[in-house]
LUMPAMAR-412323 format. One record per residue (C-alpha): y, x, z; residue in one letter; chain. Coordinates in Angstrom, 2 decimals. Layout:
+---------+---------+---------+------+-----+
!       v !       u !       w ! type ! mol !
+---------+---------+---------+------+-----+
!       Y !       X !       Z !    a !   A !
...
+---------+---------+---------+------+-----+
! end
This chain:
+---------+---------+---------+------+-----+
!       v !       u !       w ! type ! mol !
+---------+---------+---------+------+-----+
!   31.82 !   91.95 !  -30.19 !    x !   A !
!   31.17 !   95.68 !  -29.88 !    x !   A !
!   27.53 !   96.47 !  -28.99 !    x !   A !
!   28.79 !   99.66 !  -27.34 !    x !   A !
!   29.04 !   97.78 !  -24.04 !    x !   A !
!   25.35 !   96.91 !  -23.74 !    x !   A !
!   24.17 !   98.29 !  -20.40 !    x !   A !
!   20.50 !   98.97 !  -19.88 !    x !   A !
!   20.11 !  100.82 !  -16.61 !    x !   A !
!   16.35 !  101.01 !  -16.98 !    x !   A !
!   16.68 !  103.57 !  -19.77 !    x !   A !
!   15.76 !  106.76 !  -17.99 !    x !   A !
!   13.19 !  108.55 !  -20.08 !    x !   A !
!   14.30 !  110.84 !  -22.87 !    x !   A !
!   12.18 !  109.27 !  -25.61 !    x !   A !
!   13.35 !  105.76 !  -24.88 !    x !   A !
!   16.90 !  107.03 !  -24.50 !    x !   A !
!   16.94 !  108.64 !  -27.91 !    x !   A !
!   15.36 !  105.53 !  -29.43 !    x !   A !
!   18.23 !  103.53 !  -28.01 !    x !   A !
!   20.72 !  106.07 !  -29.31 !    x !   A !
!   19.24 !  105.87 !  -32.79 !    x !   A !
!   19.64 !  102.09 !  -32.70 !    x !   A !
!   23.23 !  102.37 !  -31.50 !    x !   A !
!   24.13 !  104.95 !  -34.12 !    x !   A !
!   22.63 !  102.99 !  -37.00 !    x !   A !
!   24.12 !   99.64 !  -36.00 !    x !   A !
!   27.59 !  101.12 !  -35.56 !    x !   A !
!   27.77 !  102.72 !  -38.99 !    x !   A !
!   31.15 !  101.11 !  -39.68 !    x !   A !
!   32.59 !  101.70 !  -36.24 !    x !   A !
!   34.53 !  104.52 !  -34.64 !    x !   A !
!   31.58 !  105.13 !  -32.32 !    x !   A !
!   29.61 !  106.79 !  -35.08 !    x !   A !
!   32.02 !  109.71 !  -34.82 !    x !   A !
!   30.87 !  110.35 !  -31.26 !    x !   A !
!   27.66 !  112.32 !  -31.03 !    x !   A !
!   24.44 !  111.24 !  -29.34 !    x !   A !
!   25.12 !  113.07 !  -26.11 !    x !   A !
!   28.31 !  111.22 !  -25.25 !    x !   A !
!   26.77 !  107.94 !  -26.34 !    x !   A !
!   23.88 !  108.50 !  -23.96 !    x !   A !
!   26.35 !  108.87 !  -21.13 !    x !   A !
!   28.14 !  105.73 !  -22.19 !    x !   A !
!   25.00 !  103.58 !  -22.05 !    x !   A !
!   25.86 !  103.25 !  -18.35 !    x !   A !
!   29.57 !  103.12 !  -19.00 !    x !   A !
!   31.54 !  100.78 !  -16.72 !    x !   A !
!   34.11 !   98.94 !  -18.84 !    x !   A !
!   37.43 !   97.55 !  -17.61 !    x !   A !
!   38.42 !   94.88 !  -20.11 !    x !   A !
!   42.07 !   93.97 !  -20.58 !    x !   A !
!   43.76 !   91.62 !  -23.05 !    x !   A !
!   46.98 !   92.09 !  -25.00 !    x !   A !
!   48.50 !   90.04 !  -27.81 !    x !   A !
!   50.02 !   91.62 !  -30.93 !    x !   A !
!   51.97 !   89.96 !  -33.73 !    x !   A !
!   52.21 !   92.12 !  -36.83 !    x !   A !
!   52.58 !   89.82 !  -39.81 !    x !   A !
!   49.60 !   88.13 !  -41.46 !    x !   A !
!   46.88 !   88.06 !  -38.83 !    x !   A !
!   44.05 !   88.66 !  -41.30 !    x !   A !
!   44.87 !   92.35 !  -41.62 !    x !   A !
!   45.97 !   92.88 !  -38.03 !    x !   A !
!   42.71 !   91.42 !  -36.71 !    x !   A !
!   40.56 !   93.54 !  -39.00 !    x !   A !
!   42.55 !   96.69 !  -38.26 !    x !   A !
!   42.22 !   96.45 !  -34.49 !    x !   A !
!   38.56 !   95.43 !  -34.74 !    x !   A !
!   37.94 !   98.96 !  -36.03 !    x !   A !
!   39.61 !  100.73 !  -33.10 !    x !   A !
!   37.21 !  102.50 !  -30.74 !    x !   A !
!   37.40 !  100.73 !  -27.38 !    x !   A !
!   38.40 !   97.32 !  -28.76 !    x !   A !
!   35.63 !   94.83 !  -28.02 !    x !   A !
!   37.07 !   91.70 !  -29.62 !    x !   A !
!   39.98 !   90.58 !  -31.81 !    x !   A !
!   40.83 !   86.92 !  -32.42 !    x !   A !
!   43.45 !   85.50 !  -34.78 !    x !   A !
!   45.69 !   82.75 !  -33.48 !    x !   A !
!   49.15 !   81.36 !  -32.87 !    x !   A !
!   51.36 !   82.39 !  -29.94 !    x !   A !
!   54.66 !   81.51 !  -28.28 !    x !   A !
!   55.65 !   78.47 !  -30.29 !    x !   A !
!   57.03 !   75.05 !  -29.42 !    x !   A !
!   53.94 !   72.84 !  -29.84 !    x !   A !
!   50.38 !   72.64 !  -28.54 !    x !   A !
!   47.31 !   73.39 !  -30.68 !    x !   A !
!   49.09 !   73.84 !  -34.00 !    x !   A !
!   47.25 !   74.02 !  -37.29 !    x !   A !
!   47.85 !   76.71 !  -39.88 !    x !   A !
!   49.69 !   74.10 !  -41.94 !    x !   A !
!   51.92 !   73.25 !  -38.97 !    x !   A !
!   52.81 !   76.88 !  -38.36 !    x !   A !
!   53.57 !   77.61 !  -42.01 !    x !   A !
!   55.36 !   74.41 !  -43.01 !    x !   A !
!   56.46 !   72.42 !  -39.98 !    x !   A !
!   58.54 !   74.97 !  -38.08 !    x !   A !
!   56.50 !   75.13 !  -34.88 !    x !   A !
!   57.95 !   78.54 !  -34.00 !    x !   A !
!   54.60 !   80.23 !  -33.46 !    x !   A !
!   53.88 !   83.82 !  -34.43 !    x !   A !
!   50.64 !   84.72 !  -36.17 !    x !   A !
!   49.13 !   86.76 !  -33.37 !    x !   A !
!   45.92 !   88.63 !  -32.61 !    x !   A !
!   44.35 !   88.50 !  -29.17 !    x !   A !
!   42.95 !   91.96 !  -28.48 !    x !   A !
!   40.35 !   92.61 !  -25.79 !    x !   A !
!   39.99 !   96.30 !  -25.03 !    x !   A !
!   38.35 !   98.64 !  -22.55 !    x !   A !
!   41.20 !  100.49 !  -20.88 !    x !   A !
!   38.83 !  103.24 !  -19.74 !    x !   A !
!   38.33 !  104.15 !  -23.41 !    x !   A !
!   41.53 !  103.19 !  -25.21 !    x !   A !
!   44.90 !  102.87 !  -23.50 !    x !   A !
!   47.58 !  100.28 !  -24.15 !    x !   A !
!   49.81 !  103.13 !  -25.31 !    x !   A !
!   47.25 !  104.01 !  -27.98 !    x !   A !
!   47.09 !  100.41 !  -29.14 !    x !   A !
!   50.88 !  100.23 !  -29.30 !    x !   A !
!   50.90 !  103.42 !  -31.36 !    x !   A !
!   48.48 !  101.78 !  -33.77 !    x !   A !
!   50.65 !   98.65 !  -33.96 !    x !   A !
!   53.71 !  100.68 !  -34.89 !    x !   A !
!   51.61 !  102.49 !  -37.48 !    x !   A !
!   50.95 !   99.28 !  -39.43 !    x !   A !
!   54.24 !   97.36 !  -39.11 !    x !   A !
!   57.81 !   97.75 !  -40.28 !    x !   A !
!   59.41 !   97.68 !  -36.82 !    x !   A !
!   62.91 !   96.97 !  -38.19 !    x !   A !
!   62.05 !   93.96 !  -40.33 !    x !   A !
!   62.89 !   90.57 !  -38.82 !    x !   A !
!   60.53 !   87.72 !  -39.73 !    x !   A !
!   58.99 !   89.64 !  -42.60 !    x !   A !
!   56.00 !   91.95 !  -43.04 !    x !   A !
!   54.77 !   92.96 !  -46.47 !    x !   A !
!   55.23 !   90.08 !  -48.88 !    x !   A !
!   55.14 !   87.46 !  -46.12 !    x !   A !
!   58.39 !   85.90 !  -44.93 !    x !   A !
!   59.01 !   83.42 !  -42.13 !    x !   A !
!   59.37 !   83.26 !  -38.37 !    x !   A !
!   55.57 !   83.15 !  -38.07 !    x !   A !
!   55.47 !   86.69 !  -39.47 !    x !   A !
!   57.71 !   88.22 !  -36.82 !    x !   A !
!   56.41 !   91.21 !  -34.90 !    x !   A !
!   55.83 !   91.18 !  -31.18 !    x !   A !
!   53.92 !   92.30 !  -28.13 !    x !   A !
!   53.06 !   89.53 !  -25.69 !    x !   A !
!   51.82 !   90.57 !  -22.26 !    x !   A !
!   50.05 !   88.80 !  -19.39 !    x !   A !
!   50.41 !   91.44 !  -16.66 !    x !   A !
!   53.44 !   93.16 !  -15.16 !    x !   A !
!   51.85 !   96.57 !  -15.70 !    x !   A !
!   51.50 !   95.84 !  -19.40 !    x !   A !
!   55.21 !   95.04 !  -19.53 !    x !   A !
!   56.11 !   98.31 !  -17.80 !    x !   A !
!   53.94 !  100.33 !  -20.18 !    x !   A !
!   55.22 !   98.54 !  -23.28 !    x !   A !
!   58.87 !   98.70 !  -22.15 !    x !   A !
!   58.60 !  102.46 !  -21.66 !    x !   A !
!   56.90 !  102.80 !  -25.04 !    x !   A !
!   59.61 !  100.75 !  -26.76 !    x !   A !
!   62.38 !  102.75 !  -25.07 !    x !   A !
!   60.93 !  106.07 !  -26.21 !    x !   A !
!   60.37 !  104.70 !  -29.72 !    x !   A !
!   63.96 !  103.48 !  -29.93 !    x !   A !
!   65.22 !  107.00 !  -29.18 !    x !   A !
!   63.62 !  108.14 !  -32.43 !    x !   A !
!   65.64 !  105.75 !  -34.60 !    x !   A !
!   69.27 !  104.85 !  -35.20 !    x !   A !
!   68.31 !  101.30 !  -36.26 !    x !   A !
!   67.47 !   98.64 !  -33.71 !    x !   A !
!   63.81 !   97.70 !  -33.34 !    x !   A !
!   63.03 !   94.10 !  -34.25 !    x !   A !
!   59.74 !   93.92 !  -32.35 !    x !   A !
!   59.66 !   91.30 !  -29.59 !    x !   A !
!   58.47 !   92.18 !  -26.10 !    x !   A !
!   57.88 !   88.95 !  -24.20 !    x !   A !
!   55.42 !   87.38 !  -21.77 !    x !   A !
!   52.70 !   85.32 !  -23.38 !    x !   A !
!   53.63 !   81.64 !  -23.17 !    x !   A !
!   50.49 !   80.38 !  -24.83 !    x !   A !
!   47.91 !   81.33 !  -27.44 !    x !   A !
!   45.82 !   79.03 !  -29.60 !    x !   A !
!   42.94 !   80.45 !  -31.66 !    x !   A !
!   43.31 !   79.86 !  -35.38 !    x !   A !
!   40.83 !   77.85 !  -37.39 !    x !   A !
!   37.39 !   79.39 !  -37.97 !    x !   A !
!   38.34 !   79.96 !  -41.60 !    x !   A !
!   40.81 !   82.62 !  -40.46 !    x !   A !
!   38.50 !   84.47 !  -38.05 !    x !   A !
!   37.07 !   87.69 !  -39.51 !    x !   A !
!   38.67 !   86.63 !  -42.78 !    x !   A !
!   38.59 !   90.04 !  -44.46 !    x !   A !
!   34.97 !   90.61 !  -43.49 !    x !   A !
!   34.01 !   87.28 !  -44.99 !    x !   A !
!   36.27 !   87.85 !  -48.00 !    x !   A !
!   36.16 !   91.56 !  -48.95 !    x !   A !
!   39.13 !   92.38 !  -51.13 !    x !   A !
!   41.14 !   89.46 !  -49.73 !    x !   A !
!   44.89 !   89.69 !  -49.23 !    x !   A !
!   45.99 !   92.28 !  -46.69 !    x !   A !
!   49.49 !   93.68 !  -46.23 !    x !   A !
!   48.39 !   96.81 !  -44.38 !    x !   A !
!   46.21 !   99.82 !  -45.14 !    x !   A !
!   43.06 !   99.23 !  -43.11 !    x !   A !
!   41.87 !  102.79 !  -43.62 !    x !   A !
!   44.65 !  103.92 !  -41.27 !    x !   A !
!   42.54 !  102.61 !  -38.38 !    x !   A !
!   40.18 !  105.54 !  -38.91 !    x !   A !
!   42.90 !  108.17 !  -39.05 !    x !   A !
!   43.32 !  110.08 !  -35.79 !    x !   A !
!   46.51 !  109.45 !  -33.86 !    x !   A !
!   46.82 !  113.18 !  -33.28 !    x !   A !
!   47.46 !  115.04 !  -36.51 !    x !   A !
!   45.25 !  118.04 !  -35.88 !    x !   A !
!   46.41 !  119.91 !  -38.96 !    x !   A !
!   49.70 !  120.76 !  -37.28 !    x !   A !
!   47.84 !  122.75 !  -34.63 !    x !   A !
!   46.57 !  125.98 !  -36.15 !    x !   A !
!   44.02 !  128.30 !  -34.59 !    x !   A !
!   45.32 !  131.90 !  -34.56 !    x !   A !
!   43.15 !  134.74 !  -35.77 !    x !   A !
!   40.93 !  136.46 !  -33.22 !    x !   A !
!   43.27 !  139.42 !  -32.69 !    x !   A !
!   46.21 !  137.16 !  -31.91 !    x !   A !
!   44.09 !  135.08 !  -29.56 !    x !   A !
!   43.17 !  138.23 !  -27.63 !    x !   A !
!   46.84 !  139.18 !  -27.42 !    x !   A !
!   48.07 !  135.83 !  -26.15 !    x !   A !
!   45.34 !  135.17 !  -23.56 !    x !   A !
!   44.40 !  136.85 !  -20.31 !    x !   A !
!   40.90 !  138.30 !  -19.99 !    x !   A !
!   39.73 !  135.24 !  -18.05 !    x !   A !
!   41.29 !  132.79 !  -20.51 !    x !   A !
!   39.66 !  134.61 !  -23.41 !    x !   A !
!   36.25 !  134.70 !  -21.72 !    x !   A !
!   36.39 !  130.99 !  -20.93 !    x !   A !
!   37.79 !  129.71 !  -24.22 !    x !   A !
!   36.05 !  132.01 !  -26.69 !    x !   A !
!   32.80 !  132.89 !  -24.91 !    x !   A !
!   32.14 !  129.64 !  -23.03 !    x !   A !
!   32.73 !  131.25 !  -19.68 !    x !   A !
!   33.53 !  129.43 !  -16.45 !    x !   A !
!   36.30 !  130.15 !  -13.99 !    x !   A !
!   35.41 !  130.13 !  -10.27 !    x !   A !
!   35.76 !  126.71 !   -8.61 !    x !   A !
!   39.01 !  125.99 !   -6.75 !    x !   A !
!   40.57 !  129.06 !   -8.37 !    x !   A !
!   42.99 !  127.48 !  -10.84 !    x !   A !
!   46.28 !  125.84 !   -9.91 !    x !   A !
!   45.60 !  122.90 !  -12.24 !    x !   A !
!   42.78 !  121.72 !   -9.99 !    x !   A !
!   45.37 !  120.44 !   -7.51 !    x !   A !
!   48.13 !  119.69 !  -10.00 !    x !   A !
!   48.93 !  115.98 !  -10.18 !    x !   A !
!   52.42 !  116.13 !  -11.65 !    x !   A !
!   53.27 !  113.95 !  -14.65 !    x !   A !
!   52.70 !  115.64 !  -17.97 !    x !   A !
!   50.28 !  116.54 !  -20.73 !    x !   A !
!   47.49 !  119.12 !  -20.90 !    x !   A !
!   47.10 !  120.91 !  -24.23 !    x !   A !
!   44.70 !  123.47 !  -25.70 !    x !   A !
!   45.93 !  126.87 !  -24.52 !    x !   A !
!   44.92 !  128.37 !  -27.87 !    x !   A !
!   46.38 !  125.89 !  -30.37 !    x !   A !
!   48.65 !  123.59 !  -28.38 !    x !   A !
!   46.67 !  120.52 !  -29.47 !    x !   A !
!   47.12 !  117.62 !  -26.98 !    x !   A !
!   43.94 !  116.98 !  -25.00 !    x !   A !
!   44.42 !  115.21 !  -21.66 !    x !   A !
!   47.04 !  113.19 !  -19.77 !    x !   A !
!   48.08 !  113.41 !  -16.14 !    x !   A !
!   47.50 !  109.64 !  -15.88 !    x !   A !
!   43.78 !  110.21 !  -16.49 !    x !   A !
!   43.43 !  113.07 !  -14.00 !    x !   A !
!   41.72 !  112.56 !  -10.65 !    x !   A !
!   40.56 !  114.64 !   -7.70 !    x !   A !
!   36.79 !  114.92 !   -8.02 !    x !   A !
!   36.42 !  117.58 !   -5.35 !    x !   A !
!   34.36 !  119.77 !   -7.69 !    x !   A !
!   36.93 !  122.57 !   -7.88 !    x !   A !
!   37.90 !  122.15 !  -11.53 !    x !   A !
!   40.50 !  119.85 !  -13.14 !    x !   A !
!   38.84 !  116.49 !  -13.77 !    x !   A !
!   39.80 !  113.74 !  -16.21 !    x !   A !
!   38.35 !  110.30 !  -16.93 !    x !   A !
!   38.92 !  110.55 !  -20.68 !    x !   A !
!   40.72 !  112.58 !  -23.36 !    x !   A !
!   43.94 !  111.32 !  -24.96 !    x !   A !
!   41.92 !  109.93 !  -27.86 !    x !   A !
!   38.19 !  109.93 !  -28.49 !    x !   A !
!   38.33 !  111.92 !  -31.72 !    x !   A !
!   39.99 !  115.13 !  -30.48 !    x !   A !
!   36.93 !  116.34 !  -28.56 !    x !   A !
!   33.66 !  117.83 !  -29.82 !    x !   A !
!   30.47 !  117.17 !  -27.84 !    x !   A !
!   27.70 !  119.77 !  -27.97 !    x !   A !
!   24.29 !  119.90 !  -26.27 !    x !   A !
!   24.24 !  122.81 !  -23.82 !    x !   A !
!   20.92 !  124.09 !  -22.45 !    x !   A !
!   22.26 !  127.32 !  -20.95 !    x !   A !
!   21.48 !  128.50 !  -17.42 !    x !   A !
!   18.38 !  126.32 !  -17.28 !    x !   A !
!   20.41 !  123.11 !  -17.30 !    x !   A !
!   20.92 !  120.24 !  -19.72 !    x !   A !
!   24.61 !  119.48 !  -20.06 !    x !   A !
!   27.17 !  118.20 !  -22.55 !    x !   A !
!   29.73 !  120.82 !  -23.50 !    x !   A !
!   33.18 !  119.68 !  -24.61 !    x !   A !
!   35.30 !  121.66 !  -27.06 !    x !   A !
!   38.66 !  121.04 !  -28.67 !    x !   A !
!   38.55 !  119.77 !  -32.22 !    x !   A !
!   40.93 !  122.16 !  -33.95 !    x !   A !
!   40.62 !  125.35 !  -31.94 !    x !   A !
!   36.92 !  124.97 !  -31.14 !    x !   A !
!   38.02 !  126.04 !  -27.67 !    x !   A !
!   35.43 !  125.78 !  -24.91 !    x !   A !
!   36.90 !  123.37 !  -22.37 !    x !   A !
!   34.07 !  122.57 !  -19.98 !    x !   A !
!   31.51 !  119.77 !  -19.67 !    x !   A !
!   31.40 !  116.00 !  -19.30 !    x !   A !
!   29.27 !  114.21 !  -16.72 !    x !   A !
!   28.53 !  110.56 !  -15.94 !    x !   A !
!   29.40 !  110.72 !  -12.23 !    x !   A !
!   33.09 !  109.88 !  -12.51 !    x !   A !
!   34.89 !  106.94 !  -10.89 !    x !   A !
!   33.35 !  103.66 !  -12.03 !    x !   A !
!   36.76 !  101.99 !  -12.13 !    x !   A !
!   37.82 !  104.59 !  -14.70 !    x !   A !
!   34.72 !  104.22 !  -16.85 !    x !   A !
!   32.26 !  106.46 !  -15.02 !    x !   A !
!   32.85 !  109.73 !  -16.88 !    x !   A !
!   34.10 !  113.03 !  -15.48 !    x !   A !
!   35.47 !  115.62 !  -17.88 !    x !   A !
!   35.13 !  118.80 !  -15.83 !    x !   A !
!   37.56 !  121.19 !  -17.50 !    x !   A !
!   38.42 !  124.84 !  -16.95 !    x !   A !
!   42.09 !  125.25 !  -16.10 !    x !   A !
!   42.02 !  128.49 !  -18.09 !    x !   A !
!   41.46 !  126.45 !  -21.27 !    x !   A !
!   44.57 !  124.36 !  -20.73 !    x !   A !
!   48.34 !  124.60 !  -20.74 !    x !   A !
!   50.24 !  122.01 !  -18.72 !    x !   A !
!   53.52 !  120.66 !  -20.06 !    x !   A !
!   55.48 !  118.73 !  -17.38 !    x !   A !
!   57.05 !  115.49 !  -18.54 !    x !   A !
!   60.56 !  116.95 !  -18.24 !    x !   A !
!   59.66 !  119.60 !  -20.84 !    x !   A !
!   57.57 !  117.51 !  -23.21 !    x !   A !
!   60.40 !  116.68 !  -25.61 !    x !   A !
!   61.63 !  120.24 !  -26.05 !    x !   A !
!   58.04 !  121.49 !  -26.36 !    x !   A !
!   57.35 !  119.03 !  -29.20 !    x !   A !
!   55.35 !  116.39 !  -27.33 !    x !   A !
!   57.99 !  113.65 !  -27.07 !    x !   A !
!   55.72 !  111.03 !  -28.64 !    x !   A !
!   53.37 !  111.32 !  -25.66 !    x !   A !
!   56.02 !  110.69 !  -23.00 !    x !   A !
!   55.25 !  106.94 !  -22.87 !    x !   A !
!   51.63 !  107.84 !  -22.13 !    x !   A !
!   52.50 !  109.57 !  -18.85 !    x !   A !
!   55.54 !  107.68 !  -17.57 !    x !   A !
+---------+---------+---------+------+-----+
! end
């Protein structure tokens, strides 16, 4: 269980707050959270989670469980057996007696931090999506790949994701997409197997869990002269000198069309239309970035205020600030972003502009 979700509303004083942050940072040394800085963690002490559950089959569940346990926003991962023909099977039954179950991992995740689309992207990162009943060195129907859903919305999201993935390949995907019929936790011996047995068998590269989904190296920051040439005076002032556009002045404040928002300087993907909401503050507002590791968080004490500045990872572009007064149902955060720092790509143009892989995130 991820200690990130501990909620202590009595923490108000700075000294106690930073003591708590120190504890969080030290206890999460092996987690994605350590990549977030203290300022965003302090906001997330009062974070309001929305926990969902999805079931992934990706071959031997030892590696799949450990991989997803490392994903920021995943609170629990449990190995088990899903969608077979018998009740409460044993590992021996599944492997030798033809019960028809798939080795499956039950994943509990906070959808206000990590989306189902992100989790699906991770699944496709670690499986061979064309291989039927085989992953790595393991062969058998129990090693088939699949996504098993419990909500209609999960089906819609996954179906769209699968459809967009299929367009990228000439071969037919072999990954199942079916409703969950049943799930039985595996024996205790199999739970957290790779943590209890470091160096144990694993058919996937677990280090991939810590690699960002967005490959930042493909987005290059131009030199200062080129930046001046490609930006307006306002865009340059905002992005390079941490300026602020007047409230209600940018068209993106009221833009709620489907699409993706990217760094106006580098083109790096930053925010999705599905995470945008009308805060009434006069600037474009989002509940979260596309992924947690594409944003920098910096303490900002300018203008006699204490705020958390947000910048893009690659371009070091000033974007705006993040506050903890966002919608509780979306996690409680409000990324207040200057429209001048962004470029909006409507969904109809995302493929030709090179953002096809993000179409499932906004459909």
